[in-house]
LUMLOKOL-434469 format. One record per residue (C-alpha): residue number from 1; x, y negated, z; residue in one letter. Coordinates in steps of 0.2 Angstrom, whole numbers, plus 2048, in hexadecimal, padded with zeros to 3 digits. Each point is the difference from the previous one (the first is absolute). Layout:
BEGIN
<r resi="NUM" c1="X" c2="Y" c3="Z" resn="A"/>
...
//
This chain:
BEGIN
<r resi="1" c1="E12" c2="819" c3="A44" resn="M"/>
<r resi="2" c1="805" c2="808" c3="80F" resn="K"/>
<r resi="3" c1="7F5" c2="80E" c3="807" resn="K"/>
<r resi="4" c1="7F8" c2="800" c3="810" resn="S"/>
<r resi="5" c1="806" c2="80A" c3="80E" resn="S"/>
<r resi="6" c1="7F2" c2="80C" c3="7FF" resn="D"/>
<r resi="7" c1="803" c2="805" c3="7EF" resn="S"/>
<r resi="8" c1="811" c2="801" c3="7FF" resn="K"/>
<r resi="9" c1="804" c2="811" c3="7F7" resn="P"/>
<r resi="10" c1="808" c2="810" c3="807" resn="S"/>
<r resi="11" c1="80F" c2="807" c3="7F8" resn="S"/>
<r resi="12" c1="7F7" c2="80E" c3="7F8" resn="T"/>
<r resi="13" c1="7F1" c2="7F3" c3="7F8" resn="S"/>
<r resi="14" c1="80F" c2="7F5" c3="7FA" resn="L"/>
<r resi="15" c1="809" c2="80E" c3="7F8" resn="A"/>
<r resi="16" c1="7EC" c2="806" c3="7F8" resn="D"/>
<r resi="17" c1="800" c2="7EC" c3="7FA" resn="L"/>
<r resi="18" c1="812" c2="7FF" c3="7F9" resn="L"/>
<r resi="19" c1="7FB" c2="814" c3="7F7" resn="R"/>
<r resi="20" c1="7F3" c2="7FA" c3="7F8" resn="E"/>
<r resi="21" c1="809" c2="7F0" c3="7FA" resn="R"/>
<r resi="22" c1="80F" c2="80B" c3="7F8" resn="I"/>
<r resi="23" c1="7F0" c2="80D" c3="7FA" resn="A"/>
<r resi="24" c1="7F9" c2="7F2" c3="7F8" resn="N"/>
<r resi="25" c1="80F" c2="7F9" c3="7F7" resn="G"/>
<r resi="26" c1="7FF" c2="7EF" c3="80A" resn="I"/>
<r resi="27" c1="811" c2="805" c3="807" resn="L"/>
<r resi="28" c1="80B" c2="808" c3="7F4" resn="V"/>
<r resi="29" c1="80E" c2="80B" c3="800" resn="P"/>
<r resi="30" c1="810" c2="7F8" c3="805" resn="G"/>
<r resi="31" c1="7F8" c2="7F3" c3="80A" resn="T"/>
<r resi="32" c1="807" c2="7FB" c3="80F" resn="Q"/>
<r resi="33" c1="7F4" c2="800" c3="80F" resn="L"/>
<r resi="34" c1="804" c2="7F3" c3="80C" resn="R"/>
<r resi="35" c1="7FE" c2="801" c3="813" resn="Q"/>
<r resi="36" c1="7FD" c2="7EE" c3="805" resn="D"/>
<r resi="37" c1="7F5" c2="7FC" c3="7F0" resn="L"/>
<r resi="38" c1="7F5" c2="80E" c3="803" resn="I"/>
<r resi="39" c1="800" c2="7FE" c3="814" resn="A"/>
<r resi="40" c1="7FA" c2="7EE" c3="7FE" resn="K"/>
<r resi="41" c1="7F1" c2="805" c3="7F1" resn="E"/>
<r resi="42" c1="7FB" c2="80D" c3="80D" resn="F"/>
<r resi="43" c1="804" c2="7F6" c3="811" resn="G"/>
<r resi="44" c1="808" c2="80E" c3="807" resn="T"/>
<r resi="45" c1="811" c2="802" c3="806" resn="S"/>
<r resi="46" c1="80D" c2="808" c3="7F8" resn="H"/>
<r resi="47" c1="7FF" c2="811" c3="808" resn="I"/>
<r resi="48" c1="7F0" c2="806" c3="7F8" resn="P"/>
<r resi="49" c1="808" c2="7FB" c3="7EF" resn="V"/>
<r resi="50" c1="810" c2="80A" c3="802" resn="R"/>
<r resi="51" c1="7F7" c2="80F" c3="807" resn="E"/>
<r resi="52" c1="7F2" c2="7FF" c3="7F1" resn="A"/>
<r resi="53" c1="80F" c2="800" c3="7F5" resn="F"/>
<r resi="54" c1="804" c2="810" c3="808" resn="V"/>
<r resi="55" c1="7F1" c2="809" c3="7FD" resn="Q"/>
<r resi="56" c1="800" c2="7FB" c3="7F0" resn="L"/>
<r resi="57" c1="813" c2="804" c3="7FB" resn="Q"/>
<r resi="58" c1="7FA" c2="812" c3="808" resn="A"/>
<r resi="59" c1="7F1" c2="7FF" c3="7F3" resn="S"/>
<r resi="60" c1="80C" c2="7FC" c3="7F0" resn="G"/>
<r resi="61" c1="7F8" c2="7ED" c3="7FE" resn="F"/>
<r resi="62" c1="810" c2="7F9" c3="807" resn="V"/>
<r resi="63" c1="812" c2="801" c3="800" resn="T"/>
<r resi="64" c1="80A" c2="7F9" c3="80E" resn="I"/>
<r resi="65" c1="812" c2="7FC" c3="7FD" resn="V"/>
<r resi="66" c1="80C" c2="7FC" c3="80F" resn="P"/>
<r resi="67" c1="806" c2="7EE" c3="803" resn="N"/>
<r resi="68" c1="7F4" c2="7FB" c3="7F1" resn="R"/>
<r resi="69" c1="7EE" c2="802" c3="804" resn="G"/>
<r resi="70" c1="7EF" c2="80A" c3="7F9" resn="A"/>
<r resi="71" c1="7FE" c2="800" c3="7ED" resn="F"/>
<r resi="72" c1="7F1" c2="808" c3="7F8" resn="V"/>
<r resi="73" c1="806" c2="811" c3="7F8" resn="S"/>
<r resi="74" c1="7FF" c2="805" c3="7F0" resn="A"/>
<r resi="75" c1="7F7" c2="808" c3="7F5" resn="M"/>
<r resi="76" c1="80A" c2="80E" c3="7F6" resn="T"/>
<r resi="77" c1="7F9" c2="80F" c3="7F5" resn="R"/>
<r resi="78" c1="809" c2="80C" c3="80A" resn="H"/>
<r resi="79" c1="7F5" c2="7FB" c3="811" resn="E"/>
<r resi="80" c1="7F1" c2="800" c3="7F4" resn="A"/>
<r resi="81" c1="806" c2="813" c3="7FA" resn="A"/>
<r resi="82" c1="802" c2="808" c3="811" resn="E"/>
<r resi="83" c1="7F1" c2="7F9" c3="807" resn="L"/>
<r resi="84" c1="7F5" c2="806" c3="7F3" resn="T"/>
<r resi="85" c1="808" c2="810" c3="803" resn="E"/>
<r resi="86" c1="7FE" c2="802" c3="812" resn="M"/>
<r resi="87" c1="7ED" c2="7F7" c3="7FD" resn="R"/>
<r resi="88" c1="7FD" c2="811" c3="7F4" resn="I"/>
<r resi="89" c1="808" c2="80C" c3="80C" resn="A"/>
<r resi="90" c1="7F6" c2="7FC" c3="80F" resn="L"/>
<r resi="91" c1="7F0" c2="7FA" c3="7FB" resn="E"/>
<r resi="92" c1="7FD" c2="810" c3="7F5" resn="L"/>
<r resi="93" c1="802" c2="807" c3="811" resn="L"/>
<r resi="94" c1="7F2" c2="7F5" c3="80A" resn="A"/>
<r resi="95" c1="7F6" c2="803" c3="7F0" resn="L"/>
<r resi="96" c1="803" c2="813" c3="802" resn="D"/>
<r resi="97" c1="7FB" c2="7FD" c3="814" resn="S"/>
<r resi="98" c1="7F2" c2="7F8" c3="7FD" resn="A"/>
<r resi="99" c1="7F6" c2="805" c3="7F3" resn="I"/>
<r resi="100" c1="7F6" c2="811" c3="808" resn="D"/>
<r resi="101" c1="7FD" c2="7F4" c3="810" resn="A"/>
<r resi="102" c1="7F9" c2="7EF" c3="7F5" resn="F"/>
<r resi="103" c1="7ED" c2="7FF" c3="803" resn="G"/>
<r resi="104" c1="7F2" c2="7F3" c3="7FE" resn="A"/>
<r resi="105" c1="805" c2="7F3" c3="80D" resn="S"/>
<r resi="106" c1="811" c2="801" c3="7F6" resn="D"/>
<r resi="107" c1="7F8" c2="7FD" c3="7EF" resn="E"/>
<r resi="108" c1="7F5" c2="7F2" c3="806" resn="T"/>
<r resi="109" c1="810" c2="7F8" c3="805" resn="A"/>
<r resi="110" c1="809" c2="801" c3="7F0" resn="V"/>
<r resi="111" c1="7F1" c2="7FB" c3="7F5" resn="R"/>
<r resi="112" c1="800" c2="7F1" c3="80A" resn="A"/>
<r resi="113" c1="811" c2="7FD" c3="7FF" resn="I"/>
<r resi="114" c1="7FE" c2="803" c3="7EA" resn="L"/>
<r resi="115" c1="7F2" c2="7F1" c3="800" resn="V"/>
<r resi="116" c1="808" c2="7F6" c3="80B" resn="H"/>
<r resi="117" c1="811" c2="802" c3="7F4" resn="D"/>
<r resi="118" c1="7F4" c2="7FC" c3="7F0" resn="E"/>
<r resi="119" c1="7FC" c2="7F0" c3="804" resn="N"/>
<r resi="120" c1="810" c2="7FC" c3="806" resn="A"/>
<r resi="121" c1="809" c2="7F4" c3="7F6" resn="H"/>
<r resi="122" c1="812" c2="7FC" c3="807" resn="E"/>
<r resi="123" c1="810" c2="809" c3="801" resn="V"/>
<r resi="124" c1="800" c2="800" c3="811" resn="E"/>
<r resi="125" c1="7EE" c2="808" c3="803" resn="H"/>
<r resi="126" c1="804" c2="80E" c3="7F3" resn="W"/>
<r resi="127" c1="810" c2="804" c3="809" resn="S"/>
<r resi="128" c1="7F6" c2="801" c3="811" resn="I"/>
<r resi="129" c1="7F1" c2="80B" c3="7F8" resn="D"/>
<r resi="130" c1="80E" c2="80C" c3="7F7" resn="N"/>
<r resi="131" c1="806" c2="804" c3="810" resn="W"/>
<r resi="132" c1="7EF" c2="801" c3="809" resn="A"/>
<r resi="133" c1="7FC" c2="80E" c3="7F4" resn="F"/>
<r resi="134" c1="80E" c2="80B" c3="801" resn="H"/>
<r resi="135" c1="7FF" c2="7FD" c3="815" resn="R"/>
<r resi="136" c1="7ED" c2="803" c3="7FE" resn="A"/>
<r resi="137" c1="803" c2="811" c3="7F6" resn="I"/>
<r resi="138" c1="80E" c2="806" c3="80C" resn="Y"/>
<r resi="139" c1="7FA" c2="7FD" c3="80F" resn="R"/>
<r resi="140" c1="7F5" c2="812" c3="804" resn="P"/>
<r resi="141" c1="813" c2="807" c3="800" resn="S"/>
<r resi="142" c1="800" c2="7F9" c3="811" resn="D"/>
<r resi="143" c1="812" c2="801" c3="7FD" resn="K"/>
<r resi="144" c1="805" c2="7F1" c3="80C" resn="R"/>
<r resi="145" c1="813" c2="801" c3="7FC" resn="H"/>
<r resi="146" c1="7FE" c2="802" c3="7ED" resn="L"/>
<r resi="147" c1="7F5" c2="7F2" c3="7FE" resn="L"/>
<r resi="148" c1="80B" c2="7F4" c3="80C" resn="E"/>
<r resi="149" c1="80F" c2="804" c3="7F4" resn="T"/>
<r resi="150" c1="7F6" c2="7FE" c3="7F0" resn="L"/>
<r resi="151" c1="7FB" c2="7F0" c3="808" resn="E"/>
<r resi="152" c1="811" c2="7F8" c3="801" resn="A"/>
<r resi="153" c1="802" c2="807" c3="7ED" resn="I"/>
<r resi="154" c1="7F2" c2="7F4" c3="7FB" resn="W"/>
<r resi="155" c1="805" c2="7F2" c3="80A" resn="R"/>
<r resi="156" c1="810" c2="802" c3="7F7" resn="K"/>
<r resi="157" c1="7F8" c2="801" c3="7EF" resn="T"/>
<r resi="158" c1="7F6" c2="7F5" c3="7FF" resn="D"/>
<r resi="159" c1="808" c2="7F1" c3="7F9" resn="R"/>
<r resi="160" c1="806" c2="80C" c3="7F0" resn="Y"/>
<r resi="161" c1="7EF" c2="806" c3="7FF" resn="L"/>
<r resi="162" c1="7FA" c2="7ED" c3="802" resn="R"/>
<r resi="163" c1="80B" c2="800" c3="7EE" resn="L"/>
<r resi="164" c1="7F5" c2="80B" c3="7FA" resn="V"/>
<r resi="165" c1="7EF" c2="7F8" c3="805" resn="W"/>
<r resi="166" c1="806" c2="7F0" c3="7F7" resn="Q"/>
<r resi="167" c1="7FB" c2="808" c3="7F1" resn="L"/>
<r resi="168" c1="7EE" c2="7FF" c3="802" resn="E"/>
<r resi="169" c1="7FD" c2="80E" c3="7F2" resn="R"/>
<r resi="170" c1="807" c2="80C" c3="80C" resn="Y"/>
<r resi="171" c1="7F3" c2="7FC" c3="80D" resn="Q"/>
<r resi="172" c1="7F1" c2="808" c3="7F5" resn="G"/>
<r resi="173" c1="80C" c2="810" c3="7FD" resn="I"/>
<r resi="174" c1="804" c2="802" c3="812" resn="S"/>
<r resi="175" c1="7ED" c2="7FF" c3="804" resn="L"/>
<r resi="176" c1="7FB" c2="80D" c3="7F4" resn="A"/>
<r resi="177" c1="80F" c2="80C" c3="807" resn="E"/>
<r resi="178" c1="7FA" c2="7FB" c3="811" resn="H"/>
<r resi="179" c1="7EC" c2="808" c3="7FC" resn="H"/>
<r resi="180" c1="809" c2="80F" c3="7F6" resn="A"/>
<r resi="181" c1="80A" c2="806" c3="80E" resn="I"/>
<r resi="182" c1="7F1" c2="7FC" c3="80E" resn="L"/>
<r resi="183" c1="7F4" c2="80B" c3="7F5" resn="D"/>
<r resi="184" c1="810" c2="80E" c3="7FF" resn="A"/>
<r resi="185" c1="7FF" c2="7FF" c3="812" resn="V"/>
<r resi="186" c1="7EC" c2="801" c3="803" resn="L"/>
<r resi="187" c1="803" c2="80F" c3="7F4" resn="A"/>
<r resi="188" c1="80B" c2="809" c3="80A" resn="R"/>
<r resi="189" c1="80B" c2="800" c3="7F3" resn="D"/>
<r resi="190" c1="811" c2="800" c3="807" resn="R"/>
<r resi="191" c1="80A" c2="802" c3="7F2" resn="R"/>
<r resi="192" c1="7F8" c2="7F5" c3="7F6" resn="T"/>
<r resi="193" c1="800" c2="7F2" c3="80F" resn="A"/>
<r resi="194" c1="814" c2="802" c3="800" resn="K"/>
<r resi="195" c1="804" c2="7FF" c3="7EF" resn="R"/>
<r resi="196" c1="7F6" c2="7EF" c3="7FF" resn="L"/>
<r resi="197" c1="807" c2="7FA" c3="80F" resn="T"/>
<r resi="198" c1="811" c2="804" c3="7FB" resn="K"/>
<r resi="199" c1="7FD" c2="7F8" c3="7ED" resn="A"/>
<r resi="200" c1="7FA" c2="7F2" c3="80A" resn="Q"/>
<r resi="201" c1="80F" c2="7FD" c3="809" resn="I"/>
<r resi="202" c1="80C" c2="804" c3="7F2" resn="E"/>
<r resi="203" c1="7F8" c2="7F2" c3="7F5" resn="A"/>
<r resi="204" c1="800" c2="7F4" c3="80E" resn="A"/>
<r resi="205" c1="813" c2="802" c3="7FF" resn="G"/>
<r resi="206" c1="803" c2="800" c3="7EE" resn="V"/>
<r resi="207" c1="7F8" c2="7EF" c3="800" resn="V"/>
<r resi="208" c1="809" c2="7F9" c3="80E" resn="M"/>
<r resi="209" c1="810" c2="807" c3="7F6" resn="Q"/>
<r resi="210" c1="7FB" c2="7F4" c3="7F3" resn="D"/>
<r resi="211" c1="7F9" c2="7F4" c3="80B" resn="A"/>
<r resi="212" c1="812" c2="7FD" c3="808" resn="L"/>
<r resi="213" c1="80B" c2="803" c3="7F0" resn="R"/>
<r resi="214" c1="7F6" c2="7F0" c3="7F9" resn="E"/>
<r resi="215" c1="805" c2="7F7" c3="80E" resn="A"/>
<r resi="216" c1="80F" c2="804" c3="801" resn="R"/>
<r resi="217" c1="803" c2="7FC" c3="7ED" resn="Q"/>
//
C-alpha cells in the first residue's frame, strides 16, 4: 500500500529503514536495491531513494556501481578485523577519559540498560542494548567528536555483530562481561576496566570471523 504524503520518509529515515533491513539480514550481501521498487513501497520519489543510497554507501552498507545500480555491500573478514581494531583503539580512549567522571546518574542509566538487556529476547534488541551500554559508559568523557566517530564505527559493525548475537549462548557471556566492566568502572579500576573492554571486543571479533568463515563455506 502506498504511504500517504504525510508519512513519506526523508532520505535519512529511508536510509535508516534500509540499514536495518541489511543489518537484520533481510537484504543480503549482493542484493540489488531497485530505486523504482523502493520508491513505490514508501510512496516517494526517486530523489530521496538515491540520497539514501549515497548515505548508505558512506557508512559501508551499500556499494554503488556506475551504470549498474546500488548493491548491498559484502561482509568481509578483512573489514571485520579492521573495525575490531578501530573499536579497541577508540573505545579504550573513550573509557580512559570517562572513568573518573563516571557518576551516580551514569550508573543508574547503565544499570537500566543491563536490566532491559536481561529481559530482551531478539537479536535486534541485544544489538541496540549492547551499543547503549558502551555509549553510556563512555558518555561522561564529554568527547563529542570521539563519540560521533564511535557511533559511525558501531553502525558499520552492527551487522557483523548480529552474526555474533545469533549465537544465543553469546548473549549470556556478553551480559556477564558488561556487569564486570561496570564493576571495574565503579571501582575506578582503570586497568581492569580497559582490560575487560579490550577482551570483550577481541572475543566478539573472533566470533565474527568464525561466523563469516562458516557463512562463506
